[in-house]
C-alpha positions in Angstrom: 26.7 -25.9 -32.2 26.6 -22.3 -30.8 24.1 -21.0 -28.4 23.6 -17.6 -26.8 23.2 -17.2 -23.1 22.7 -14.2 -20.9 24.3 -13.8 -17.5 22.3 -11.9 -15.0 23.2 -10.4 -11.6 21.1 -11.0 -8.6 19.3 -7.6 -9.1 18.3 -8.5 -12.6 20.8 -6.4 -14.4 23.0 -7.8 -17.1 26.7 -8.5 -16.8 27.8 -4.9 -17.6 25.3 -3.4 -15.1 22.5 -2.2 -17.4 19.0 -3.1 -16.4 17.1 -5.4 -18.8 14.7 -2.7 -19.9 17.6 -0.4 -20.9 19.3 -3.3 -22.8 16.1 -3.8 -24.9 16.3 -0.1 -26.0 20.0 -0.3 -26.9 20.0 -2.4 -30.1 23.8 -1.9 -30.6 24.7 -4.3 -27.7 25.2 -8.0 -28.6 25.8 -10.8 -26.1 28.9 -12.8 -26.8 28.3 -16.3 -28.1 28.9 -19.1 -25.7 30.3 -22.3 -27.1 28.7 -25.6 -26.4 30.8 -28.7 -26.0 29.5 -32.3 -25.6 32.7 -34.2 -24.9 33.3 -37.0 -22.5 36.9 -38.3 -22.2 37.6 -41.9 -21.1 38.7 -41.3 -17.4 37.8 -39.0 -14.6 41.3 -37.3 -14.5 41.1 -36.5 -18.2 37.6 -34.9 -17.8 38.7 -32.9 -14.8 41.9 -31.7 -16.6 39.7 -30.7 -19.6 37.4 -28.7 -17.3 40.5 -27.0 -15.8 41.9 -26.1 -19.2 38.6 -24.7 -20.3 38.4 -22.6 -17.1 41.9 -21.2 -17.7 41.0 -20.4 -21.3 37.9 -18.5 -20.2 39.9 -16.6 -17.6 42.4 -15.6 -20.2 39.7 -14.5 -22.6 36.4 -13.6 -20.9 34.5 -13.6 -24.2 35.5 -17.2 -24.9 32.8 -18.7 -22.7 32.2 -22.5 -22.9 29.5 -24.7 -21.6 30.6 -28.4 -21.4 28.5 -31.4 -20.8 30.1 -34.8 -19.9 29.0 -38.0 -18.3 31.5 -40.3 -16.5 31.5 -44.0 -17.2 32.1 -44.8 -13.5 31.2 -43.0 -10.3 33.9 -41.1 -8.6 34.4 -38.5 -5.9 36.3 -35.2 -6.4 37.8 -33.5 -3.4 39.4 -30.1 -3.2 42.9 -29.6 -2.0 41.8 -28.6 1.5 39.1 -31.4 1.9 39.7 -34.6 3.9 38.0 -37.7 2.6 37.0 -39.0 6.0 35.1 -35.8 6.7 33.6 -35.0 3.3 32.8 -38.5 1.9 30.8 -41.5 2.9 33.7 -43.8 2.4 31.7 -46.9 3.3 29.3 -46.2 0.5 32.1 -45.6 -1.9 33.7 -49.0 -1.1 30.5 -50.9 -2.1 
C-alpha cells in the first residue's frame, strides 16, 4: 500500500521551501511517495534493527521514505547509548 504525505516546515512552507499557495499554482511538482510498512518481527532487537536499517536506507536515498508500524508482543525499554537505566527508567515498575 502506498500513501502520499507532505512534510511541512514550522512556517508552513513545504520541504523545498515553497509556500503552500505557490505549490498549488505549480502543477509540475509532485510529492514523492512514502512507502507504508506494517511489519512486526518476533523480538524487540529485531524490530529495532529493522528500524535502524530503514533509517539508513532513507538517509542513503532521501526519496525512499518509509512509515513503519509495529507492535511489540512484550513491553520493553529502549535506552540510548548515553542513557543510564537508573536515571531514565522506573526500574521497580519494570521488575513487576
